[in-house]
Structures are given as C-alpha cells and as structure tokens.
C-alpha positions as CSV (number, residue, x, y, z in Angstrom):
1,M,80.4,92.3,46.4
2,A,77.0,94.1,47.5
3,I,75.0,92.4,44.5
4,V,76.8,89.2,45.4
5,S,75.6,89.1,48.9
6,V,72.2,90.1,48.3
7,R,72.0,87.1,46.0
8,I,73.1,84.7,48.0
9,L,71.0,86.5,50.8
10,T,68.0,86.1,48.5
11,A,68.6,82.3,47.4
12,S,69.1,81.1,50.9
13,V,65.9,82.6,51.7
14,A,64.3,81.2,48.4
15,A,66.1,77.6,50.2
16,T,64.4,78.3,53.7
17,A,60.9,78.7,52.4
18,L,60.9,75.7,50.8
19,M,62.2,73.7,53.6
20,T,59.5,75.4,55.4
21,G,57.0,74.9,52.7
22,A,57.9,70.9,52.4
23,A,57.6,70.9,56.2
24,L,54.1,72.5,56.1
25,A,53.2,69.8,53.9
26,D,54.9,66.8,55.6
27,R,51.9,68.0,58.3
28,D,49.1,68.1,56.1
29,D,48.1,64.9,57.5
30,W,49.0,64.9,60.9
31,P,46.0,64.5,63.3
32,S,45.0,67.7,65.7
33,D,45.5,65.3,68.8
34,L,47.0,62.1,70.1
35,T,46.5,60.2,72.8
36,V,49.1,57.7,74.1
37,G,47.7,54.5,76.0
38,T,49.7,53.8,79.0
39,A,48.2,52.0,82.6
40,S,47.4,52.5,86.1
41,Q,48.4,55.0,88.8
42,G,51.4,54.2,90.5
43,G,52.9,52.2,87.6
44,T,56.0,52.8,85.2
45,Y,53.7,53.3,81.9
46,F,51.7,56.2,83.8
47,V,54.9,57.5,84.4
48,Y,56.1,57.3,81.2
49,G,53.0,57.5,78.6
50,N,52.2,60.7,80.3
51,G,56.4,62.3,79.9
52,L,56.0,61.0,76.4
53,A,52.7,62.8,76.3
54,N,54.2,65.8,77.1
55,F,57.2,65.4,75.3
56,I,55.6,64.9,72.0
57,G,53.1,68.1,72.1
58,E,56.1,70.2,73.4
59,E,58.3,69.5,70.2
60,L,56.4,68.1,67.4
61,G,53.2,70.8,68.4
62,L,50.2,68.7,68.8
63,S,47.7,68.4,71.8
64,A,49.0,65.0,72.8
65,S,47.5,63.6,76.3
66,G,48.5,60.1,78.4
67,E,45.0,57.8,78.9
68,V,44.7,55.6,81.9
69,T,44.1,52.2,81.1
70,G,44.0,48.6,82.0
71,G,47.4,48.1,80.3
72,P,49.4,46.5,77.5
73,V,46.5,44.2,76.6
74,Q,44.2,47.3,75.8
75,N,46.8,49.5,74.4
76,V,47.6,47.1,71.6
77,T,44.1,46.6,71.2
78,A,43.0,50.3,71.2
79,V,45.7,51.3,68.8
80,Q,44.4,48.3,66.2
81,M,40.7,49.5,66.4
82,G,42.1,53.4,65.8
83,E,41.4,54.4,69.4
84,H,44.8,55.3,70.8
85,D,47.1,57.1,68.6
86,L,50.1,55.2,70.1
87,G,50.1,52.5,73.1
88,L,53.0,51.3,75.2
89,V,52.7,47.4,74.8
90,T,55.1,44.4,76.5
91,M,56.1,41.7,73.2
92,G,54.3,38.9,75.0
93,P,50.6,40.3,75.0
94,A,52.0,42.0,71.6
95,L,52.5,38.1,70.1
96,E,48.9,37.2,71.7
97,A,47.6,39.8,69.7
98,I,48.9,39.7,66.2
99,E,48.2,35.8,66.6
100,G,44.4,36.6,66.9
101,N,44.6,35.1,70.9
102,S,44.4,38.6,72.9
103,E,42.3,37.9,75.6
104,L,40.2,41.6,74.9
105,A,39.5,40.6,71.3
106,P,39.8,36.1,70.5
107,G,39.7,35.9,66.9
108,V,40.9,39.4,65.8
109,E,44.7,39.0,64.4
110,H,46.3,42.7,64.9
111,T,48.2,42.9,61.8
112,D,47.8,46.7,61.6
113,V,49.6,47.4,64.6
114,Q,53.4,48.4,63.7
115,A,56.5,49.7,66.2
116,L,58.4,53.0,66.7
117,F,61.4,52.4,69.4
118,P,62.3,50.1,71.9
119,M,61.0,51.5,75.5
120,Y,62.5,49.4,78.3
121,Q,62.3,45.8,80.1
122,T,59.9,45.0,82.6
123,P,60.7,43.1,85.3
124,F,58.2,40.9,87.6
125,Q,58.3,41.9,91.3
126,V,57.0,41.1,94.4
127,I,56.5,43.2,97.6
128,T,55.1,41.9,100.8
129,L,55.3,43.3,104.5
130,S,58.4,42.0,105.9
131,A,56.4,40.9,109.0
132,S,54.6,38.4,106.9
133,G,57.5,36.4,106.3
134,Y,56.7,35.5,103.1
135,E,60.5,35.6,100.9
136,S,59.7,33.5,97.4
137,V,56.9,33.2,95.3
138,T,56.2,29.4,96.5
139,D,55.7,31.2,99.7
140,L,52.2,32.5,98.6
141,D,50.6,29.2,98.0
142,G,47.4,29.5,99.6
143,Q,47.7,33.3,99.5
144,S,45.8,36.6,98.3
145,V,47.5,38.7,95.7
146,C,46.9,41.7,93.8
147,V,48.4,41.5,90.7
148,G,47.0,44.8,89.2
149,P,44.8,45.6,86.5
150,A,43.2,43.0,84.4
151,G,44.6,42.9,81.0
152,G,47.7,44.4,82.0
153,T,51.1,43.1,81.5
154,P,51.1,41.5,85.3
155,G,47.6,41.0,85.6
156,T,48.0,38.6,82.5
157,Y,51.0,36.8,83.3
158,W,51.3,36.7,87.1
159,P,48.1,33.6,87.3
160,R,49.7,31.7,84.2
161,F,53.1,32.0,86.8
162,F,51.5,30.7,89.3
163,E,50.0,28.0,87.7
164,T,53.4,26.8,86.3
165,L,54.4,26.5,89.7
166,G,51.6,24.7,90.5
167,L,50.4,27.4,93.5
168,D,46.9,27.7,94.5
169,V,47.3,31.7,95.1
170,S,43.8,34.1,95.3
171,V,44.3,36.6,92.4
172,S,42.5,39.8,92.6
173,N,42.9,43.0,90.0
174,A,43.2,46.2,90.8
175,G,45.7,49.6,89.7
176,A,48.7,49.3,91.1
177,S,48.3,52.3,93.5
178,D,45.2,50.4,95.2
179,C,47.1,46.9,95.1
180,A,50.0,49.1,96.9
181,G,47.1,50.6,99.7
182,Q,45.5,46.9,99.9
183,L,48.8,45.4,101.1
184,Q,49.3,48.5,103.7
185,D,45.6,47.9,104.7
186,G,46.5,44.0,105.1
187,L,43.7,43.2,102.7
188,V,46.2,41.4,100.8
189,D,48.8,39.0,101.9
190,A,51.3,40.5,98.1
191,F,51.4,43.1,95.4
192,A,53.2,41.3,93.0
193,F,53.6,43.2,89.4
194,A,55.5,44.0,86.6
195,A,56.9,47.1,85.1
196,G,60.0,49.3,84.2
197,V,62.0,50.5,88.0
198,P,62.1,51.1,90.2
199,I,57.9,50.4,90.0
200,A,56.5,54.2,91.7
201,A,53.8,52.1,94.0
202,F,57.0,49.8,95.3
203,S,59.0,53.1,95.9
204,Q,56.2,54.6,98.1
205,L,55.9,51.6,100.1
206,S,59.4,51.1,100.7
207,A,58.9,54.4,102.5
208,E,56.2,54.2,104.2
209,A,56.6,50.6,105.4
210,D,58.9,47.6,106.5
211,V,58.7,45.6,103.3
212,L,60.1,43.0,101.1
213,M,60.5,43.0,97.9
214,F,61.5,39.5,95.9
215,G,61.2,37.9,92.0
216,F,62.1,34.0,91.9
217,T,63.9,31.6,93.3
218,D,66.8,30.3,90.8
219,E,65.1,27.1,90.9
220,E,61.6,28.8,90.1
221,R,62.9,31.2,87.4
222,E,64.0,28.1,85.5
223,T,60.6,26.6,85.3
224,I,59.1,29.9,84.0
225,L,61.8,30.6,81.6
226,E,61.1,27.0,80.4
227,N,57.4,27.4,79.8
228,H,57.2,31.0,78.9
229,P,59.3,31.8,75.8
230,A,58.3,35.5,75.9
231,V,60.1,36.1,78.6
232,G,63.8,36.3,79.5
233,A,66.2,35.9,82.7
234,H,66.7,39.7,84.4
235,T,68.1,40.8,87.1
236,I,67.0,43.9,89.2
237,E,70.2,45.5,90.5
238,A,70.5,45.9,94.6
239,G,70.0,49.9,95.3
240,T,67.1,50.2,92.9
241,Y,65.3,51.0,95.9
242,T,66.3,52.2,98.8
243,D,67.1,50.0,101.9
244,H,67.1,47.1,99.2
245,D,70.9,46.2,99.1
246,Y,70.5,42.8,97.2
247,D,70.1,41.5,93.9
248,Q,66.2,40.2,92.9
249,H,66.7,37.7,90.3
250,T,63.3,37.7,88.6
251,V,62.1,37.5,84.3
252,A,61.4,40.5,82.4
253,M,59.7,41.3,79.1
254,W,60.7,44.0,76.6
255,N,58.8,46.7,75.6
256,A,58.2,48.9,72.4
257,A,56.1,51.9,71.8
258,V,53.0,51.0,69.0
259,V,51.0,53.0,66.4
260,H,48.6,51.6,63.5
261,R,50.1,51.4,60.2
262,D,47.2,54.3,58.9
263,M,50.0,56.6,61.4
264,P,51.6,59.3,58.9
265,E,55.3,58.5,57.7
266,S,56.5,61.7,58.4
267,L,54.8,61.8,62.0
268,A,56.1,58.3,62.9
269,Y,59.3,59.3,61.8
270,E,59.6,62.6,63.6
271,I,58.3,61.1,67.5
272,T,61.0,58.0,66.6
273,K,63.5,60.6,65.9
274,L,62.2,62.4,69.0
275,V,62.7,60.1,71.7
276,M,65.6,58.3,70.0
277,E,67.6,61.1,69.8
278,N,67.1,62.4,73.0
279,N,68.1,60.0,75.9
280,D,68.4,62.2,78.4
281,R,64.7,64.4,78.5
282,M,63.6,60.6,78.4
283,M,65.4,60.2,81.6
284,E,64.3,63.2,82.7
285,I,60.7,61.4,82.7
286,H,61.4,57.6,84.2
287,S,64.6,56.6,84.7
288,A,63.4,52.9,83.0
289,A,64.2,55.4,80.1
290,V,67.9,54.0,80.3
291,E,66.6,51.4,78.0
292,T,65.3,53.3,75.9
293,L,67.9,53.2,73.1
294,P,67.8,53.1,69.3
295,E,70.4,49.8,69.6
296,N,67.8,47.8,71.5
297,W,65.4,47.7,68.7
298,E,67.0,44.2,67.8
299,F,64.6,43.0,70.9
300,N,61.8,43.5,69.2
301,Q,60.9,40.6,66.8
302,V,57.2,40.0,67.4
303,V,56.1,43.8,65.8
304,P,56.7,44.8,62.1
305,W,58.3,48.2,62.6
306,H,56.7,51.2,61.4
307,P,57.9,52.4,57.4
308,G,58.4,55.8,59.4
309,A,60.9,54.3,62.0
310,V,62.6,52.1,59.6
311,R,63.5,55.3,57.6
312,W,64.9,56.9,60.8
313,F,67.0,53.7,62.2
314,E,68.2,53.2,58.8
315,E,69.4,57.0,58.5
316,N,70.9,56.0,62.1
317,G,73.0,53.1,60.1
318,F,70.7,50.3,62.3
319,D,69.4,47.6,59.2
320,I,65.9,46.5,60.1
321,P,65.1,42.9,58.6
322,E,63.1,43.2,55.4
323,D,60.8,40.3,57.2
324,M,60.4,43.1,60.4
325,R,58.9,46.4,57.7
326,G,55.7,46.9,58.4
C-alpha cells in the first residue's frame, strides 16, 4: 500500500510540475508591465480603469497601471498604435476609428483593435445649479456648457447632439473634476457629460451644492435616436444620486475593453477570465460594473473579439459569430 501511495504522490507531483511548466511557458511572451488607458479624473473610466489595472496586477502578477487620457477617442488610437496595452472605449468612437474616421487619426483604419469584455452603458447626462432654472437640454440654447475632455465620448458627442437639436451652445472642454468646479464657481452654465453612473463628479457636486440633473425630453430623445445610431434609449433610475428621486430619460452608448491584436492569446484569455468570473470584485471597483457580465457581449457589434476572449466565451457557452472574431 505504501508503494502505491508513493507512486500516486509521485504521479501527482509530476502532473503538477507539468501544469506549472505549461503555465510558465504560456507567460513567456507576456509583457512585464501593462498600461490601461482610462480618462480624466472625476469620471467613471478613471475609477474603473485604475481599479481594473490594480486587479490585474494583483491576480496576474504584472506591473499594471491606469493612464489618464482624453477618453475613448484617444484610447482606441493609443491601442491601435501600441502606446497602451488595454483601453476603455465606447462603441461610437470605436466604430469611427475602425472605419478610419477618428478625429485623432483621420484616414487610419484601426483594424488592429480587438475586444476583451463588455463593460457597461454610458448614459449622457446634464447637471446644472438649481438656481439657474435650466431644466432641459433645449434650455441650454445660447448658454455655456462644459462637456468634458476633447476626444472623450461626451466631448465628441454632446456638440453633435446640440447641433442635431438646433441649439447654439458655447462648448468648452476640461476634465470632469474641472468641469464640475467651473459649474460650481459660475464659470459655465451647465456640465454635460457621459459616463457610467453614478458619475463621481456629479455625486460630489450633488453633495456640495443645490443641483438639478436631467437627460432628454421625450421629443429631444426621439430626435437624437433618429440621427445617432450609435446610441440607444436609456433611463437613469431614481435614487442613483442622493436626493434625486426621479427617473432621467436619456440615451446611452455601450463600452468595452479593447487591446491590440498582438496581445498574447493566453494573456487576453486570463484578463477576460479574471473580469468575467469576478463580478463581485469588479463591483467593488465601481457600481457601473453591475453590467460587466458575460451575457452582455452581444451589445458589442462593432469591435471584433480577440481570440483569447473568444476562447473564454466559448468555454462558457457563449457563441461568438464568425464575423465578430478577430
């Protein structure tokens, strides 16, 4: 019996050694560090991206860090050019970049960008000081509005929305925290943004001043949906922000994490696995991660999925169409 036990133990040790060797071999082509393109401070991308970088670093043993950027437009180009390993993007800027219509790199078709996992929806939202009397997007006609960093989703799409609605709005760009400060100091009339909710800068403003938040009226939203196919109808539910006990009807755009097609398949697989199998941990990073779920892969109809991500999704019963495989 003792001999049999020793043989079983020896076989087990040998198998473990083989598995460890295989795991080490799989990491041979991994980078020693990894950068995640986020956005400006005060926005959801900044919180989510830095938390994601820390999570990757803790669990996969990489030196991972978040990088402050202008947002999705910059992030998708930084991934395409190999400047960042992973970027957070919304579907609108991603589609424009893939088609070669990026404002940052016009004419460059971003065909090396591939998706890892779905993130959450980015609703478009406005915050004003209650004393201003502004209660709708149309009320902002002739006013000054800070729309976040140039190149970010709100900085790109809010000016287009204003134009679609026929509004003459003086638009300025700054980081989310700076926009909030400008509104509080009376330097702008409104702060129009887009990020996973609750938006940190909006929550802080709500705690420090008497403010009003709103999306679009039914008529405004219908016009936006008719003219901007990258967004869909969305409702920010009552109670998302303290003392805001009403639903805000608006539009939203889905987000995904993207990487360069040259990322090693084993690394792409492990990052996808880490995020998709640990939603509780992602929720600790930001509550917007409530939508960071495997079944939401279907809302990405824009960016092809990286082979490493495809492998994880297929192992877990999700069928990625051939035309969406990178």
